[in-house]
N, C-alpha and C positions, 0 to 999 in steps of 0.2 A: 581409458582410465576406469578405475573401479568405482562403483556407486558409493555415495556418501552413506555413513551410518551415524545416526544421532547418538552422540556420547556425552555432549556437554549442553548446558542450557543456552538458549539464544541470547546473544550479547556477550558471550565468552569465547574468544577474546573480543574486546571492543576497540577497534582501531580508528584513530582520528587522522584524517588526511587534511593538510592545510588547504590544498586546492587540487581539484581533479576535474577532468573533462566531464565524467559522469560516474556516479557511484555504481550504477548497474554495469557499465562497461568494465570498470575496474574489477568489480566483484566477479564477473563472468570470466575475465582473463585469469584471475587467481584460481577460480574453480577449475577451469580447463587445464591449468598448469599443475593441478594437484597441490596448490599452495593454500587452499582455504577449506577447512573442515566445516561440518554442520555447526551452526550457531555463531559463526564468525560474522560480526557486524562491522561495516565500513561506513564511517560518518565523515562527511565532507563539510569543512567550514566554508568553503567556497566551491561552487560547481559552475563550470563555464559553458557546458553544453549538455545539460541533463536530458535524459530521455523521458518523454511522456507517451501517452497513448496515441496511436495513429501517426507515429513518427514526429510528433511535435517536440520542440526543444523546450528546456526548462532551465533557466539561469538563476543562480542564487547570489545574493549579496551576503558577505560575511556577517554572521550574527543575527540574520533576519529570518532564516529558514531552517527547518529540520530536513536535511537531505541525507538519507541513509539507505543502505542495501544490506540485507542479511542473506546468508547462504543457508539453505535448508535441505535436509534429507527428505525427499518426497517419495522414497522407494516403497512405502507402505500403500501408496495409491497405484491404481492401474493407469496406464498412459492415457486412457480415455477419461479418467477422472481428474481433470485439471481445474474445473470450477470449484471444488471444495477448498482448494488452496486459496483461491480468490476470496471466497466467503470468509475463511479464517483470517486472512490479512485485513479485510475490510472491517471485521468486527474488532480486531485488536486496535486498529487505528481509530475507529469510532470510539472505543473505550477511552483512549487517551484524550481525544479532542473534546468529547462530551463531558469529561471530568471537569474541564475548565469553562467550556462554552455552554453547557447545559443541554436540556432536552430537545432543543431545536436543531441539534446536530443530526444529520441523516446520511444515508448511503445512497448515492446515485448509481444505478446500475452501470457497469458491473462493480466498480470499486472506487469511485470518487467520493470524497467527503464534502458534504454541503452543510452550510449553516443558513437556515432560511432558504433563500434562492441564490445563494452566493457560494462559489467554490472555495473551499478552504484547503484542500489537499487532494492528492491522487496517488495511486498505486500502480506500479508496472511490474508484472511478473514475467520472467524469462526462464525457460526450462532447458536443461541440457539432457538430451536423449541419445541413446545408442540403440537403434532398432526399436524394440518394444520394451526397453528397460530405461528407467530413470537413472540419470547420473547425478542429478541434483537440480535445485532450483534457486534462482536469485529473486528476492522480493525487494523492490525498490519503493521507498515511501518518501513523498515530498509534502511537507506541511508548511503553510504560511504562519509564521510565529510572530515576528515583531515588525514586519514591513507595513508601512502606512501609505506609501506612495507606490502605485503600480503602473506599468506601461499601459497606454491607452488601448493597445492591441488586445489586452485581456478584458473581456466583457463584464465579468461579474466576480472578481476576486474579493476575498476577505481574509483577515488574519486574526489570530487570537488576541493580539494587542488592540485591534480595532473593536473587537467584541467586548473585551474585559477592561480595557484601559490600563492593563498591566504589561510589563515586559517579562519575557521568559528566558531562562538559560537553556539554550538549544541542546547542549550536550546532556544536561540533566534530563530534559524531556525525552531525548533519544534513548537514554538508558531505561527510562520508565516505559517507553514504548516496547523495548526489548522484553521487559517483564510481561507486558500485555500479550506479546507474541508468544512467549513461552506458555502462558496459561492456555491460550486458544489452540496452540499447536498440539499440546498434550491432549486436550479434549478431542481434537480431530483425530489424532493418532489412536485414541482409545474408543473410536467408533461413535463420536458425538456429532457427526455431520448433520443429521436430521434436526437436532436441537439447535445447532448453529444456523441452519438455513431458516428455521422458524424465527430466530432472533433477527437475522438479516432482513427478513420480510417485515418484521415489526418496525424496523428503522428505515424502510425503503422510501426514498424520496418520491413524492407525488403518488404514493399508493392511494388507490381509491379515487384518483382524480383523472380527468380527461387530459391526455397528452398527445402531442403531435409527433409522429414518427415518419421516417423516410426510408423507403426500400427501393434502391435503384433510383429512378427518377420520379417515383411516385411518393407524394406526401399524403398522409392520412391521419385521422384522429382515432384514438382508441382509449379504452379505459385501462389504467394500470392496476392490475389486481395482485399478481404474485409472480415471483421468479421461481422457476422449477429447479429440480435437482441438477439438471444439465445446463442451467444458466440461461 
């Protein structure tokens, strides 16, 4: 398949799916079949087996979550430069959430959205490569919008409704998120990664605090200072 070329703004077209297993799976299938161009956004009203980081599943109830995947032309980056896409997506999602939830919105490395010490959303990026060439990328975003009751298996979730006391129209929010993506995507494409990384670190969760990390079977404490250009 030929690599994608950015010709339209992100969110054009904007396709609503009544129910889907996972917006990322659906978007990747469309990309691989040459049926999705750069900018195409797939929004799911209900997601039955969404994909999260580290193989975790993410299920949504109709009207309570923003579940969307966008197809992007990532050919202007080298194959070794995958973290800039993560930074761009995290900043775009942070912009949307912080607009309503305020300055306590932060980015937990690599690209979860936190409010105080509670998880509000997450991002999953999957890339289509052919040798050392990008064929395209799929960026999936999940945000807790209107849900007020969560499964006990989730340790620290929070939604915009719990924070603000207001209900949100998920489709409208998703289209607004597409506009945030377009702004940050164009900045990244025009060489703005260093500026984006600086803002990413400004919003970094637990920055300047001692955190507990695990590598293999070893658990250790360290000071969270900064995320590098390589993530």
